[in-house]
N, C-alpha and C positions, 0 to 999 in steps of 0.2 A: 619477863612477860610469858604467859603460857601461850604455846603453840595453838592457833585454832584448829578446830576438827576439821573443817572444811573451809577453802579459800577459793574464790572464783574471780578471775580477773579478765574483762573484757571479751566474755565469750560470746562468740557470734555463731549461730547456725543457720545455714541456708540450704534450700533444696531446690531441685529443678534447675540445676547450673545458675544458682544464685537469684532466679526469679521469685522465690518464697524466702523470706526472712522470718524465720521462727522465732530466734534470739537475736536482740539488737544490740548486744553489748552489755552483759550481765557482770555486775560487780557484787559479790556476796562474800560475807564471813560468819561462820558460825562459830561461836566461843565454846570453850570447854564446859563440862558440867559445872554449875546447874543450868547454865543459860543455852544448853543445845538440845531444847526441845522447841522446834521452830516450826511454824505453819507457813505455807506459801498459798495466799488467798489471790482468788481472781477469777474471771469467767472461763467458759470452756474456749479452748484455741488461744489461750493467752501465753503460752509457752511453758507451762507449769510441767506437763508431762515430758516434754522435750528436754528441760532442765534437769529433771531426775534421771531420765535415760543417760544424760551424759555423764553425771555424777556416779551413777552405777556401773559405768563403762559398757553400756549396751550400745552405744553409739559414740561418734568422735566429733568435736566440735569443728567448726570451719576456720574459726579464729579464736584466739585467747587461750588461757591456761587454767589448770584446775591442780589444787593441792589437796591432798587427803593426809591430814596429821602431819603436815610439812613436806610430805614427797610428792612430787610432780606426777600426776597420773600418767602424762603421754610418755614418760620414761619407762613405765612398767612393761616389761614383756611377759607377764603372768596374769593377763587380764581374767582368764578363766578362773584361776584361783582367786583373784580379789573378788570377783562376782561371788564365787561360791562360799568364801569363808569370812571375808571382811564386811560384805553387804548382805543386808536381809531386805527382800522384797515384799511388800504387801499391796495387792491390787483390790480394784473395786469389785472385779469379777471373780474373786477368790482363786481361780486358776487351780482347783483341785482335781485329781485324777478320779473319776466316779469309779473306776475299776478297782480302786484300792480302798480299804476303810481308812479311818482318820488316823489310826497309829502309822499304817503303812505310808499315807501322804506325808506326815511327818519324817519318817525314816528316809524319804527320796533324797534330800540333799546330802545326807551323810554317806550315801553309797559311793564306794570307790575313795573314801577318806582315811582308810586304814583301820577302822573300827571293826570288830568283830559283830556278828548277827546280835549277840546278846548286848553289847555295849550299845549298839543303835537302839535296839529296844527298850532298854533302860533309860537312855536318854529321851526317846520320844515319848515314854510313859512319863517322866518328869516334867516334860513341857507341856503335856495335856494337862497334867496335875495343875500346873502354873497356871493355866489360862481357864481352870475350872471344868474340865472335861473328863475327870476320872471315870465316868460311866459311859463313855462314848468311844472307847479305843476301837471296837471291832464294828462300829457303825459305817454305813456308807455315807457320803457326803450328800446322796440323794435323800436320805432320811434324817438330815440335820437342817434346823432352821438357818435362816442367813445368818444370824447371829453366831451360831455354833460354827457354821461354815468359816466365818470369818476368823473366829478363835482359832480354829485348826490352822488356817493359813498364817496366823500369827505365831503359833507354836512352830510351824515349818519355817518361819523368817528366822527364828531363833535356833534352829537346829545346830548350826556351826558356829554358834557363839559370835555373831557379828559386832563390830563396833558401831555401825551405822544402820538404821532401820529407814529405808525410803518408801514411803506410803502415798500411794497415788489414788486419791479419792476413796479411802479405806472405808467410809461410812456411807458411801452413795447410793448402796443398795438396802440401808437399814433405816428402821423407824427411828424416831426420837429417843425411845426408851433404850434400844438397844445400842445406838449410836453412844449413848451416855456410858453404857456398860463398857463398849470397847474402849472409849476414851480413858475411863478410870484404869483399864488394864494397861492402856500405854503409860500413863503417868506412873502406875506402880512399878512397871518394867524400868522405866527411865530412871526413878528415884533409887531402885535397888541395885540395878546393874550399870548405871550412868552411861547408858546407850544413847548415841546422838539419834535424835528423831527429827526427819525432815518429811513434813506431811504436805502434801498438795490437796486443796480442797476449795470450795467455793462456800462452804458451810460455817457460818459464825458461830455455831455450837462447838465445832472442833477448835475454831480460833481461841474461844474463851479459855481453853486449857493450856495455851502455849507460854513459853517464857518469852519468845519473840514472834511477832507476826510481820511478814513481809507481803506486799500487793504488787502484783504483777498486771500489766496491761500491754497488749500489742507487743510482746517479747521483751518487755522491758520491767525492771523493779522501779517502780514510781513511788514507793512510800513504805517505810518501816517504822516499826516501834518496839 
């Protein structure tokens, strides 16, 4: 039997010396390709973002265990490398650096990974081509539409060839037509590269593209299909 891409067992996350329970015993398993395009549905405050932060190594669980491709996350002593090279993050707010152009934003995650300037530039150009932004290399994020900004953010998330993309409300600031464009891009990348996608959203339009949908409420997964 193939090893799951992600396994979560009994994850609890509390804040304020235990007074706030953001996650209340999450159990989750993400199967290998092609079933590793997964959407987490639920209202704001249900724990979706908290769970993504734990999976991405941005925070630590209070209780429970996480395995990434069969390896326990808590045993890793290289979380900086894990976040930089194995995980790609896509956020609702894009988080682009306005002082840099689109090409330079995509290059940022590759700084310090041993690539030459030329290699970084070539890789960034290839990724912007992949997301349909060949003509926007030298454009500031301020001059891009929201959909274009999110495409730059997706290219940046792919910079170091991660095996998992964690996307937190990636279409929250987009209209329905642009949302559909971004979702088609996600599906294309998933099919071409077999990357695991775990997308947190409250948007049914996003869920319609998923191989699996999990529903969260009050810090728990209450239903899945």
